[in-house]
TIDREN-563865 format. One record per residue (C-alpha): residue in three letters; y, x, z. Coordinates in steps of 0.02 Angstrom, whole numbers, padded with zeros to 5 digits, always signed. Example, Ala and Ser with C-alpha at 12.3 -4.5 7.8 and 13.67 -1.06 7.14 Angstrom:
<rs>
ALA-00225+00615+00390/SER-00053+00684+00357/
</rs>
This chain:
<rs>
UNK+00669-05212+01232/UNK+00697-05372+01291/UNK+00545-05455+01191/UNK+00646-05408+01030/UNK+00525-05316+00906/UNK+00579-05152+00822/UNK+00543-05178+00628/UNK+00423-05045+00578/UNK+00494-05072+00392/UNK+00659-04998+00423/UNK+00668-04916+00242/UNK+00668-05097+00171/UNK+00698-05137-00015/UNK+00782-04971-00053/UNK+00602-04877-00026/UNK+00522-05008-00134/UNK+00643-04995-00279/UNK+00601-04799-00278/UNK+00424-04844-00324/UNK+00478-04929-00486/UNK+00430-04830-00636/UNK+00564-04768-00748/UNK+00586-04718-00914/UNK+00657-04551-00968/UNK+00718-04625-01136/UNK+00898-04690-01156/UNK+00916-04866-01196/UNK+00963-04900-01378/UNK+01084-05020-01422/UNK+01161-05161-01316/UNK+01020-05188-01194/UNK+00994-05307-01065/UNK+00905-05275-00885/UNK+00739-05315-00979/UNK+00754-05173-01088/UNK+00851-05027-01013/UNK+00774-04892-00916/UNK+00800-04903-00736/UNK+00873-04719-00726/UNK+00994-04767-00853/UNK+01079-04895-00742/UNK+01210-04770-00670/UNK+01177-04845-00502/UNK+01130-04740-00348/UNK+01002-04889-00308/UNK+00898-04830-00458/UNK+00912-04628-00423/UNK+00738-04589-00369/UNK+00788-04429-00279/UNK+00931-04514-00175/UNK+00803-04653-00136/UNK+00687-04533-00079/UNK+00809-04436+00039/UNK+00855-04606+00108/UNK+00681-04663+00127/UNK+00637-04498+00233/UNK+00803-04529+00326/UNK+00739-04692+00385/UNK+00576-04639+00433/UNK+00645-04498+00554/UNK+00775-04621+00610/UNK+00634-04754+00655/UNK+00537-04623+00751/UNK+00692-04566+00852/UNK+00726-04758+00895/UNK+00544-04759+00956/UNK+00545-04627+01065/UNK+00732-04659+01142/UNK+00793-04491+01061/UNK+00918-04559+00917/UNK+01100-04510+00942/UNK+01207-04646+00854/UNK+01346-04530+00819/UNK+01251-04388+00753/UNK+01146-04493+00650/UNK+01294-04585+00573/UNK+01371-04421+00527/UNK+01211-04362+00445/UNK+01221-04524+00347/UNK+01392-04489+00293/UNK+01354-04311+00236/UNK+01217-04373+00111/UNK+01337-04510+00054/UNK+01227-04644+00131/UNK+01362-04798+00187/UNK+01232-04916+00249/UNK+01263-04993+00416/UNK+01144-05049+00555/UNK+01097-05223+00528/UNK+00973-05346+00587/UNK+00865-05478+00499/UNK+00892-05655+00558/UNK+00821-05824+00522/UNK+00943-05859+00393/UNK+00976-05671+00325/UNK+01042-05506+00346/UNK+01185-05479+00484/UNK+01294-05344+00548/UNK+01368-05436+00668/UNK+01229-05413+00813/UNK+01299-05232+00797/UNK+01480-05267+00801/UNK+01527-05280+00622/UNK+01571-05411+00496/UNK+01570-05377+00321/UNK+01624-05520+00178/UNK+01524-05525+00043/UNK+01494-05693-00044/UNK+01317-05738-00030/UNK+01290-05617+00101/UNK+01227-05445+00111/UNK+01082-05392+00006/UNK+00933-05289+00095/UNK+00980-05124+00007/UNK+01155-05121+00080/UNK+01108-05107+00270/UNK+00982-05015+00380/UNK+00890-05149+00471/UNK+00820-05097+00636/UNK+00769-05266+00727/UNK+00744-05458+00697/UNK+00852-05573+00788/UNK+00815-05762+00823/UNK+00893-05891+00749/UNK+01058-05933+00856/UNK+01099-05754+00922/UNK+01216-05696+00782/UNK+01321-05843+00751/UNK+01506-05840+00774/UNK+01494-05657+00833/UNK+01381-05686+00968/UNK+01287-05510+01017/UNK+01125-05471+01070/UNK+01110-05399+01257/UNK+01159-05212+01263/UNK+00980-05152+01255/UNK+00931-04983+01183/UNK+00922-05029+00995/UNK+01077-05134+01014/UNK+01182-05010+01097/UNK+01127-04875+00962/UNK+01167-04997+00830/UNK+01355-05035+00893/UNK+01390-04854+00916/UNK+01316-04798+00752/UNK+01420-04928+00650/UNK+01571-04883+00764/UNK+01548-04707+00712/UNK+01542-04763+00529/UNK+01686-04851+00524/UNK+01789-04731+00622/UNK+01760-04598+00495/UNK+01883-04562+00362/UNK+01749-04525+00239/UNK+01681-04709+00249/UNK+01750-04795+00087/UNK+01713-04986+00141/UNK+01829-05008+00289/UNK+01918-05142+00199/UNK+01749-05236+00155/UNK+01667-05222+00341/UNK+01763-05205+00500/UNK+01728-05228+00689/UNK+01702-05397+00738/UNK+01857-05398+00859/UNK+01975-05345+00707/UNK+01899-05464+00570/UNK+01964-05623+00637/UNK+01905-05777+00585/UNK+01797-05812+00420/UNK+01889-05878+00289/UNK+01840-06063+00251/UNK+01775-06097+00070/UNK+01879-06232-00012/UNK+01812-06413+00009/UNK+01872-06455-00173/UNK+01731-06392-00286/UNK+01851-06371-00414/UNK+01955-06249-00318/UNK+01925-06045-00328/UNK+01856-05948-00185/UNK+02033-05850-00154/UNK+01945-05691-00092/UNK+01757-05682-00131/UNK+01738-05516-00058/UNK+01825-05402+00084/UNK+01975-05416+00175/UNK+02153-05447+00093/UNK+02233-05312+00222/UNK+02187-05135+00166/UNK+02197-04977+00247/UNK+02217-04813+00178/UNK+02106-04740+00038/UNK+02065-04558-00003/UNK+02036-04494-00177/UNK+01851-04465-00124/UNK+01838-04641-00075/UNK+01803-04657-00264/UNK+01861-04782-00412/UNK+01804-04951-00313/UNK+01929-04910-00187/UNK+02063-04864-00287/UNK+02044-05036-00393/UNK+02039-05130-00235/UNK+02212-05053-00197/UNK+02261-05063-00383/UNK+02314-04880-00377/UNK+02333-04853-00568/UNK+02378-04668-00534/UNK+02214-04646-00450/UNK+02118-04745-00574/UNK+02177-04648-00716/UNK+02140-04470-00611/UNK+01973-04521-00569/UNK+01928-04578-00744/UNK+01979-04417-00817/UNK+01861-04325-00684/UNK+01719-04435-00703/UNK+01730-04563-00865/UNK+01559-04622-00833/UNK+01597-04701-00657/UNK+01699-04838-00743/UNK+01529-04956-00750/UNK+01454-04878-00606/UNK+01394-05011-00472/UNK+01417-04955-00298/UNK+01334-04986-00135/UNK+01369-05175-00138/UNK+01333-05193-00340/UNK+01518-05209-00392/UNK+01591-05100-00517/UNK+01773-05044-00501/UNK+01822-05188-00632/UNK+01724-05301-00515/UNK+01822-05250-00372/UNK+01993-05260-00453/UNK+01964-05439-00495/UNK+01889-05493-00326/UNK+02061-05409-00248/UNK+02192-05490-00383/UNK+02232-05329-00445/UNK+02272-05382-00622/UNK+02370-05225-00667/UNK+02206-05117-00606/UNK+02101-05234-00704/UNK+02201-05215-00869/UNK+02191-05019-00838/UNK+02004-05028-00828/UNK+01979-05133-00976/UNK+02083-05021-01084/UNK+01980-04881-01035/UNK+01835-04998-01091/UNK+01771-05055-00928/UNK+01632-05193-00964/UNK+01661-05363-00908/UNK+01473-05392-00882/UNK+01461-05243-00753/UNK+01350-05112-00758/UNK+01216-05056-00881/UNK+01093-05155-00793/UNK+01170-05311-00742/UNK+01185-05481-00830/UNK+01340-05597-00864/UNK+01280-05722-00728/UNK+01252-05592-00594/UNK+01352-05635-00440/UNK+01435-05466-00449/UNK+01487-05464-00623/UNK+01676-05447-00664/UNK+01671-05603-00773/UNK+01581-05704-00633/UNK+01691-05654-00504/UNK+01837-05700-00604/UNK+01741-05866-00634/UNK+01699-05908-00451/UNK+01884-05877-00427/UNK+01944-05987-00567/UNK+02058-05840-00622/UNK+02063-05918-00798/UNK+02190-05773-00854/UNK+02075-05650-00820/UNK+01919-05736-00904/UNK+02028-05763-01063/UNK+02061-05568-01068/UNK+01880-05532-01052/UNK+01816-05654-01175/UNK+01845-05559-01334/UNK+01756-05405-01241/UNK+01591-05490-01240/UNK+01469-05577-01360/UNK+01478-05764-01377/UNK+01296-05778-01312/UNK+01348-05687-01154/UNK+01506-05805-01134/UNK+01404-05961-01158/UNK+01274-05900-01031/UNK+01410-05945-00903/UNK+01379-06132-00939/UNK+01305-06231-00805/UNK+01203-06377-00829/UNK+01207-06532-00716/UNK+01114-06492-00569/UNK+01016-06660-00495/UNK+01039-06672-00292/UNK+00868-06643-00227/UNK+00871-06783-00093/UNK+00907-06913-00227/UNK+00783-06841-00343/UNK+00654-06870-00185/UNK+00704-07048-00173/UNK+00690-07073-00346/UNK+00508-07006-00339/UNK+00453-07131-00228/UNK+00539-07276-00320/UNK+00438-07211-00474/UNK+00278-07217-00371/UNK+00315-07405-00324/UNK+00362-07440-00511/UNK+00202-07362-00599/UNK+00105-07476-00479/UNK+00185-07634-00549/UNK+00160-07586-00721/UNK-00010-07502-00689/UNK-00109-07612-00806/UNK-00001-07580-00951/UNK+00023-07404-00919/UNK-00157-07361-00917/UNK-00183-07436-01100/UNK-00116-07249-01148/UNK-00188-07074-01099/UNK-00085-06973-00973/UNK+00070-06914-01047/UNK+00242-06844-01019/UNK+00397-06911-01057/UNK+00570-06853-01064/UNK+00725-06949-00981/UNK+00875-06884-01062/UNK+01046-06922-00967/UNK+01226-06907-01034/UNK+01331-06861-00859/UNK+01511-06871-00853/UNK+01630-06739-00778/UNK+01620-06826-00627/UNK+01435-06822-00618/UNK+01394-06991-00643/UNK+01256-07046-00783/UNK+01334-07143-00911/UNK+01169-07145-01019/UNK+00994-07150-01005/UNK+00851-07148-01131/UNK+00661-07115-01128/UNK+00583-07015-01258/UNK+00463-07044-01321/UNK+00460-07233-01273/UNK+00303-07297-01170/UNK+00189-07454-01221/UNK+00291-07544-01088/UNK+00480-07583-01146/UNK+00522-07667-00969/UNK+00459-07520-00868/UNK+00563-07394-00981/UNK+00715-07509-00947/UNK+00684-07517-00753/UNK+00651-07326-00759/UNK+00811-07284-00823/UNK+00894-07417-00732/UNK+00829-07325-00565/UNK+00875-07157-00602/UNK+01043-07217-00655/UNK+01063-07286-00480/UNK+00977-07162-00391/UNK+00993-06983-00461/UNK+01143-06895-00406/UNK+01207-06746-00509/UNK+01330-06606-00486/UNK+01425-06601-00646/UNK+01402-06466-00782/UNK+01543-06331-00796/UNK+01592-06238-00949/UNK+01603-06053-00971/UNK+01776-06062-00860/UNK+01710-06162-00726/UNK+01794-06331-00781/UNK+01692-06494-00749/UNK+01629-06561-00918/UNK+01517-06695-00969/UNK+01353-06635-01029/UNK+01175-06686-01056/UNK+01035-06686-00936/UNK+00840-06708-00926/UNK+00712-06755-00811/UNK+00516-06737-00855/UNK+00408-06880-00777/UNK+00206-06911-00819/UNK+00112-07083-00822/UNK-00021-07150-00917/UNK-00211-07180-00897/UNK-00277-07081-00741/UNK-00099-07059-00678/
</rs>
């Protein structure tokens, strides 16, 4: 194995998810994640029977990889027969990668554990830039398995995951933080989609006719998350298919996504539109969610971690200079309240409550304004806005 260790936990998170206790009662009203029964999510990842099949399949595959009897093409066809579209992947120091096995998947934020069958660990530096592992037994199996999956007409995600040599360079994220991400998921160039590939594939291709037919066959599929956690509406938005998004919204697709998703989930249609800065779609979705849900998209100012470390050092030195005055009162916690403008600059600082040393308060605010850097707040549309911010500090007797 060339020193590479075969992971014994091939089942990954999917097996663990199958152990979650589920309620058989249907959720009442407009419940969020906390109140919805797992079995009501409309998600294969919450289907305990399906998860059981995947778990058994992964155990068998692990055994065959260990004794060298695994046939990649045969195993890929078995997976496809049971509707398991996970690709072989490796865990790395920085996350999950299919590139070690010849495939590039384009998903904003990377792949989640339940989207792959991880079979090996790859040390840092062996996958970046498409660099692949030596063709040992496991790697050879993984490459052949993934190639068989992508070549099979039953595989529905050929526009999301492609062979490395056909994928091209990864698109660069915009340097301007105010610019939207043009294609957060998948590839813009689409191949042929079949009706059996489902509603998500039809949405990615903007096929209104197929969307109508598929919804007539299975109306419940409209908000069903797929392998990657996206609903058909989420895919329509991600692929700039506005007519398809309109058709799905007319059919009462949820802008928040599946039953067990929330507004701020990375894969929710509303959040995808926000990441893309697609304001027209956001406005179309806004009347379809509550004010509270829409407001949850707002982002408060976020401090820069390095500047906060620097500020803590300055605070320590400042407390030493005012030690005698500060010890006059018991240890207490104080709020540093700021106003941060749309450029991330601090325009106002106030300590609440005031300490026993007005000079300390003034110097502390001065240091905070000078040192702490902020990522500006953004409204629900993703536009920079002025906003308040707060830091908590503690000092006094015994500090």
